[in-house]
Each structure stands twice: as structure tokens, then as C-alpha cells.
C-alpha positions in Angstrom: -21.1 15.8 -7.5 -21.3 16.0 -4.0 -20.6 12.3 -3.7 -18.3 12.0 -5.5 -16.1 14.8 -3.9 -17.0 12.6 -0.5 -15.9 9.8 -1.6 -13.1 10.3 -4.0 -11.3 7.0 -3.4 -12.4 5.3 -6.4 -12.6 7.1 -9.6 -10.1 10.3 -10.3 -9.8 12.5 -13.0 -6.5 12.9 -15.0 -3.7 14.8 -14.1 -2.7 18.8 -14.6 -2.0 19.4 -17.9 1.2 21.7 -16.5 2.6 19.5 -13.5 3.1 15.5 -13.5 1.5 13.1 -15.3 2.1 9.7 -13.6 1.9 6.6 -15.3 -0.7 4.0 -16.1 0.2 2.3 -12.7 -0.3 5.3 -10.8 -3.5 6.4 -12.4 -5.3 2.7 -12.2 -3.6 2.2 -8.4 -6.6 2.2 -5.7 -6.2 5.9 -3.4 -6.8 3.5 -0.4 -5.0 0.1 0.5 -7.4 -2.9 -0.9 -7.3 -5.3 2.4 -8.6 -8.5 0.8 -7.2 -11.8 -0.7 -3.4 -12.2 -0.2 -3.4 -8.6 0.9 -5.2 -9.7 4.0 -3.7 -12.8 4.5 -0.2 -11.2 4.7 -1.4 -8.4 6.8 -2.9 -10.7 9.7 0.3 -12.7 9.7 2.1 -9.7 10.4 -0.7 -8.8 13.0 0.4 -12.1 14.6 4.2 -11.2 14.5 3.3 -8.1 16.0 2.7 -9.5 18.8 4.6 -12.4 19.3 7.4 -9.5 19.0 5.6 -7.0 21.8 4.7 -4.2 19.5 1.3 -2.4 20.4 -0.8 -3.1 17.8 -2.9 0.4 18.6 0.5 2.3 18.0 2.3 3.4 15.0 5.1 5.9 14.4 5.7 8.8 11.8 8.3 7.9 9.3 9.6 10.5 6.4 10.4 14.4 5.4 8.8 17.6 6.2 5.4 16.1 5.5 5.0 14.3 8.1 6.8 16.2 10.2 4.3 18.8 10.3 2.3 20.0 13.1 -0.8 19.6 10.7 -0.2 15.7 9.4 -2.7 14.0 11.8 -2.1 15.7 15.3 -5.3 17.9 14.5 -7.1 14.5 14.8 -6.8 14.5 18.6 -5.8 17.7 20.3 -8.2 20.2 18.2 -12.4 19.6 17.5 -12.7 17.1 14.6 -15.5 17.8 11.6 -15.7 14.0 11.0 -18.8 15.5 8.7 -19.7 12.6 6.3 -17.6 10.2 8.1 -18.9 9.8 11.6 -17.4 6.3 12.2 -13.6 7.5 12.0 -14.1 8.7 15.5 -13.5 5.1 16.8 -11.0 4.5 15.1 -9.3 7.5 16.6 -10.4 6.4 19.6 -8.7 3.4 18.8 -5.3 4.4 17.4 -5.0 7.0 20.6 -3.4 4.8 23.2 -1.2 6.3 25.6 2.4 7.1 24.1 5.4 8.0 26.0 5.3 11.2 28.2 7.8 14.0 27.1 8.1 16.9 25.3 7.9 15.6 21.7 4.0 16.3 21.0 2.3 18.6 18.9 1.1 21.6 21.2 2.1 20.0 24.1 1.7 16.5 26.5 -2.4 17.3 26.8 -2.6 14.4 24.7 0.1 12.3 24.0 -0.6 9.6 21.1 0.7 8.8 17.7 -1.4 11.5 16.0 0.6 14.2 17.5 3.9 12.9 18.5 6.5 14.9 17.1 8.5 11.4 15.8 12.3 11.1 15.8 12.3 9.3 12.5 10.3 12.1 10.9 12.6 15.1 10.1 12.8 18.2 7.6 15.0 17.7 5.1 15.3 14.3 5.4 16.1 11.9 2.2 15.0 8.1 2.0 18.7 6.9 3.0 18.1 9.1 6.3 15.5 6.9 8.6 18.2 3.9 8.5 21.2 5.7 8.9 23.2 5.8 12.0 26.0 7.8 11.5 23.9 10.9 11.0 24.6 14.6 9.7 22.3 16.2 12.3 22.7 14.4 15.9 20.2 12.5 17.4 18.4 13.2 20.7 19.9 11.8 23.8 17.1 9.3 24.0 18.9 7.5 20.6 22.1 8.0 21.2 22.7 4.2 21.6 25.4 2.5 19.5 24.2 2.1 16.2 20.8 4.0 16.8 19.2 4.7 13.6 16.2 7.3 13.7 14.1 4.8 12.8 15.2 1.9 15.3 14.8 4.6 18.3 11.4 5.2 17.4 10.6 1.8 17.2 12.5 1.1 20.5 10.3 4.1 22.3 6.6 3.5 20.8 6.7 -0.3 20.6 4.7 0.3 17.3 3.0 -2.2 15.2 2.7 0.6 12.2 4.6 3.1 10.2 3.5 5.8 7.9 6.0 6.2 5.7 6.2 8.9 2.8 9.7 10.1 1.7 11.3 11.1 -1.4 10.5 14.6 -2.0 14.4 15.6 -0.9 15.9 12.6 -2.9 13.9 14.3 -5.9 15.2 17.9 -5.1 18.9 16.3 -5.2 17.8 13.8 -8.2 19.0 10.4 -6.5 18.7 7.7 -9.4 15.6 5.8 -9.0 17.3 2.6 -8.2 19.4 4.2 -5.0 15.6 5.5 -4.4 14.3 1.9 -4.4 17.1 0.8 -2.7 16.8 3.2 0.3 13.0 2.5 0.4 13.6 -1.2 0.7 15.9 -1.4 3.4 13.7 0.8 5.2 10.3 -1.6 5.1 12.7 -4.7 5.3 14.4 -3.2 8.7 11.1 -2.4 10.2 9.7 -5.3 9.2 12.5 -7.6 10.7 11.1 -6.2 14.0 7.9 -6.9 13.6 6.2 -3.1 12.5 4.3 -3.1 9.8 5.0 -0.3 7.1 1.7 1.5 5.6 3.6 3.0 2.2 2.6 6.5 0.3 3.4 7.6 -2.6 4.3 10.9 -3.3 2.2 13.8 -4.1 3.0 15.9 -7.7 5.3 18.9 -7.2 4.3 22.1 -9.4 6.4 23.7 -11.9 6.4 26.8 -9.6 8.7 25.0 -7.2 12.1 26.2 -6.0 13.9 22.9 -8.1 11.4 22.4 -11.1 13.4 19.7 -12.0 12.2 17.7 -9.1 9.1 16.5 -10.7 11.1 14.6 -13.3 11.8 12.5 -10.7 8.5 12.2 -9.0 7.2 9.6 -11.3 9.7 7.2 -11.6 10.0 6.8 -7.7 6.1 6.4 -7.3 6.7 3.3 -9.4 9.6 2.2 -7.0 6.7 2.7 -4.3 3.8 0.9 -6.0 6.4 -1.7 -7.0 7.8 -2.4 -3.6 4.7 -2.4 -2.2 2.9 -5.3 -4.2 5.8 -7.5 -3.7 5.8 -7.0 0.3 2.6 -7.1 0.2 2.0 -4.2 2.0 -0.8 -1.2 2.4 -0.2 1.1 0.2 -1.9 5.0 0.2 -1.8 6.0 -3.5 -1.8 9.9 -2.6 -0.4 10.9 -6.2 -3.9 10.0 -7.1 -5.6 11.7 -4.8 -4.3 15.1 -5.2 -4.9 14.8 -9.0 -8.6 16.2 -8.6 -9.0 19.7 -9.9 -11.2 20.6 -7.3 -8.2 21.3 -4.4 -7.7 24.7 -3.8 -4.0 25.6 -4.7 -3.8 22.1 -6.1 -3.4 21.2 -2.7 -0.6 23.1 -1.8 1.2 26.2 0.0 2.9 28.6 -2.6 6.1 26.7 -2.7 4.1 24.0 -5.0 6.1 20.9 -2.4 3.9 21.5 1.3 0.6 20.7 1.6 -1.9 23.6 2.5 -5.2 23.3 5.3 -8.2 24.7 5.9 -7.4 28.5 6.6 -4.3 28.2 5.4 -4.3 28.0 1.8 -0.6 29.6 0.6 1.7 30.3 3.3 4.3 28.4 4.7 4.7 27.0 8.1 4.2 27.5 11.2 0.6 26.8 10.9 -1.0 27.9 13.8 -3.8 25.4 15.3 -6.4 28.5 15.8 -5.8 29.1 12.0 -5.1 25.7 10.4 -7.9 23.5 10.5 -6.7 20.2 9.6 -9.2 17.8 11.1 -12.1 19.4 9.1 -13.2 16.6 6.5 -16.4 18.7 5.2 -16.8 18.8 1.2 -15.1 22.1 1.7 -12.2 20.7 4.4 -11.5 18.0 1.7 -10.5 20.5 -1.1 -7.1 21.2 1.1 -3.9 18.9 0.5 -3.8 18.2 4.8 -6.8 17.8 5.3 -7.2 15.2 2.1 -4.0 13.4 3.5 -5.1 13.6 6.5 -8.9 11.8 5.9 -6.7 9.3 3.8 -4.9 7.8 6.1 -7.2 7.7 8.7 -9.9 5.8 6.3 -6.7 3.6 6.0 -6.0 3.4 10.1 -9.6 2.2 10.0 -9.1 -0.5 7.5 -6.0 -1.6 9.5 -8.3 -1.4 13.1 -10.7 -4.2 11.2 -7.9 -6.5 10.2 -6.6 -6.2 13.4 -10.5 -7.4 14.7 -10.7 -10.0 12.2 -7.4 -11.2 13.1 -8.7 -12.2 16.9 -11.7 -14.6 15.2 
């Protein structure tokens, strides 16, 4: 049982009876991306393209909504004490992707350790929908750094950081507003294609389940369809995909891995409360068996294990 909890990347139970039961494809798509065969060849070609375009292979950006704007998403990996537990090899991956990024105020807990992990991305915003990252007519004014004509949140973040990678999780707010599947797919495709044209490879993620007690319980009706679109897009473009939905199905998660609103992730030390989640209280960089019973901890571990596979692909591209 212990080994199964530590691995949690190959076998998962069925979805909770009172929530999103997913689709057959979601229940069988691996949690972690399998970067082999055609996927690996495509990835290595994109690594070469990134280098030609001057992108930094050790830098990534965050693109998304509150899940990605959270101070518990990846930031604790460089500013806090990390408990790697059964994953000591991930230290090297954190070091690899901790290349310094531009100084400034856009870092969780200040700029004592500026990197991709703790940067507060211009392309991640609470309340963002799938159309927002590529929009050049923002409802909310962009920062002065992104005030150039034609700037969008994602193009601005790419210009500033020169990343080779983008961690993408979008759709929760689309579900709130009942955006049709076809429009969601169109928005996500536009985002993916714009990033690829700039030499940035998106690492997509399926959406986590939404509980029946969410402020808009009808949101959960849209998640299976959106996730089908995400999986289909990842397969058609041969992109790395984290099946976060499947990873959040295990019954061992505390409160389903969510805070009281049944939408946002919880962290070890903060099982039910909404943010702000202070660093001394929340411990989302603890990857012990107890730690990965919480949503942010589990997601951080999955992303880090994915970045480890990316790092190995980068090494293979140099051979």
C-alpha cells in the first residue's frame, strides 16, 4: 500500500461517486507524460527550435488562473525547506530549472530566490479564462512592462523570461461561465499554437474535479468535456500532458485535495481554509506519504516529476 501511494502514477481508483466521473479516455490516460517514441522525437525537435529562437531551456512560465497564480504552486520548492522523501533525485531537477530570472517584485516572498518556480507570472491571473492569456484587449490593465502595442499576457511573459516551456492549466473559470466545449478548444488551441510559434513548448494539464458543493455546482458538468479537449489537443500536437484529473481521484486525498470551496487545492497545514496561505503555515513542498494527501503537494510533485522527464529529454537532445 505504501509503495502504491508513493508511486500513484500508474494505477488509480474510480472517480468519487458524488463528483466528476470523467470519461474512459481520462481514466486511462497516464498521469505523467510518456515522452517516448513519436512524442520524444517531437520534443527534441522543439528543444532544437527553442535554442534557435534564443529560448532558455532552464526557464518555464506559468499560464493559467488561480490554480497557477497561487503562492503554493511551485514557489515553495525554492524558497522553503523541501521534504523530498522518496524522491531525492528531484533536487537536481529543481536546481536545473532554478536559473535566475529578471529581478523585480514579481516573486513569492520577495526576490531572495528569483526563478521560474516562485515568479508571479504576468500570464497567470485569478479569474482568468482560456481566452485571457492571448487577448490583447484586457479587461484588467496590464503592468507597464506589458504595455507594448499588441501585447498579451502570454506574449509579455515570454518576452521578459525567454522560456522554453510553459505550464498550462486553464478552464475552471470557463466552466463557471458555461463556455461551450468548441469555444474552449478554440481558445486553448490558439494559445498552444502561439506559444509553439515562439519556440515555447506547452506542458498541458487536465483540469481537476470540482466538488458538488462548489458555488456553481454546474461547473462540474463541463469538466469532462474540457478535459477531453485537452487530451485530444495534447495528442494532436504531441505535447507533454499531466493528467491532473486522474491524479486527484484517489480516496486518500484529504477533503478530496481541496479547500472548503471544492475548487481550489489545499496544502499540508491548510486542509480547508482559503488563501492567503502563509509560508510558515502551508507546506506544499512536502512529498512524504502524508504530504501527497493534499492537492497542492500532489500537483507540485507531479509537475516536478514531469520537469525531471523534460530535463532528461534535454540531455538526450545533446547526445
